[in-house]
N, C-alpha and C positions, 0 to 999 in steps of 0.2 A: 175194032177196038178189043175184040176177044183175045185174051192171052197176050196182051201187049206188055212185054217185059220192061219197056222203057217207062211206061206209066207206072208199072209195078215198082220199079226202082225209085221213081219220084215219090211214090207213096211211102216207100221204105225210108227214104231220107226224111220225109215229114214225120214218120214214126220215130225215127232216131231223135229228131229235134223235139218231138213231144215228150220222149223219155227224159231228155235233158231238162226240159221245162218242168216236168213233174218232179224231178230231183230237186230243182231249185225251190219250187212251191212247197213241197212237203217239208223241206228244211226251214224255209222262212215261216211256215205256219206252225211248226212244232211247239215252240215255247209260248207264243201268244195263246194258242188253244189251251195248253195246260194251265197257264196263268189265269185265263178266263174261268176255267172250272174251279181252280183253287179259290179265287176271289168270290165265286158264287157259293163257296162252301161245299163243293162236290169233289172232295179229294179222291173218292173212289173212281169217279169219271176221269179225273186227271191221271190217275194211275193207269186206267185202261187205255187212255189216249197215248200215253208214253209207250205202251207195249204195242198197240195196234199200228200206230204211225210208223214205228220202226219196222214192223213186218211189212206194212204196205209200201214203205220205202224200198225195201229189198225186192218186193214183187214188181214195183214200177221200174226199178233199175234193170231187173231181169227182162222185162218186156222190151226195154231199149236195146239190150244185148241181142235178143231174139230178132229184133228189127234189123240189126247190123248183119246177122247171119242171113236173113231173108234178102237183104240188099245184095250180098255176095251171090246168093242164088239167082237173083234177077239178072245180075251182070253175066252170069254163066248160062242163063236161060234154062235153069233147072225147074222141073215141075213142082218140086217140094217147096219152092219159095212161096208159092201162093198159100199153101197150108200154114207155113210158119208165119207169114204176114197176118193171116186171119187169127192165128193163136195169139200173136203179139198184140193185135188190136183188141182182142177179147180180154186179155190180161190188163191192158191199159184202161178198158172200160171199167173193170173192177177197181183198179187202183185209183182211178179218177173219181169214182162215185163215192166210195166209203169214207174218205176223209172229209167230205162235205157235211156229214151228219153231225159229228161233234163240233165242227166249226159253227154250224147254224145253231146248235144247242147252246153254245157260248156267246151267241149274238155277234159272231164275226162273219165276214164275207166268205162264201165257199169258193176260195180261189182255185181249187182243183176242178171246178166245173169246166174250165177251159180245156183241161186235159180230157175230161169225159166227152165233151162235144167233138174235139179233134179225133178221139179214138172212135167215136161213132162214125164220123166221116171216113176214117181209114178203114173201118170194118166193112162198111157198105161199099167203099171203093174197091176193096179186095174182092168182094163177091161180084160186083158188077163188071169190073175189068177182066176178071178171070173167066167170065161167061157163064155164071151160074144162072139157071132158069129163073125168070121173074117170079113165078109162083112160089118157088122155094124162098126167094128173098122176102116176099110178102109174109110168108109164114115165120121167117126169122124176125121180121120187123114186129109182128104180133107178139112173139115170145119175148123179144127185148122190151117191148112196151109193157108187157105184163110183169117182167122182172124188175124194171126200173121205174114203174109208175109212181113209187114214192118220191122220185125226183121232182115230179110235178108239184107235189105237196110241199116239198122243201123249197122249191123255187118260188111258189106263191107265198109261203111264209116269209121268205127273205124280202120279196117285193113289198109285202104288207108291212114288215118292220121298217123298211126304208121310207115308205109312204107315211107311216105314222110319225117317224122322226121329222120328216120334212113338214108335214101338216101340223105337227104339234107347235111349230113356230107361229102358225096362223090361228091356233086356238080351235080347230075343228076336230071332232072325233070321227074319223073315217077309217073303216076297215075294208080292205079289199077281199080278204079271205079270213074266215074265222075257224081256227082249229080247236078241237076240244081237248 
């Protein structure tokens, strides 16, 4: 399985599709997130969302283009394709994570979480299939967990919000996770 360029090409195709999915999700989420912040009276956050979503959109589209170049490299059995695939997956991790924060702040679903999870699978797939030693992958996993540990908090807050809405119909006051 080490340096299997066919699996690398399959991951690159998944990366390209993830880039297209991100493009759709960031465009679909743009106005609802801004409107949610304006309705909440936070026009400053609405302005920052309009700027950062545009930048993150460009970054996500760039990651999809890098995946396309990596796909070409995998078809040609080039060694640099592994590096580009890892870079593209890293960029998609970033682009998939940060739009979730303002969406959750506006009580909307973090739709780009799908992109974040797919990018994590692609990132680890690039490392595993390329044949990186397991202990290096474990260190990367620790670093990624430390960098993205707020994702756990965001996910728990979203689950708590959903449970509160469902259970409010039954008249119980239940909280799964309490944030300060």
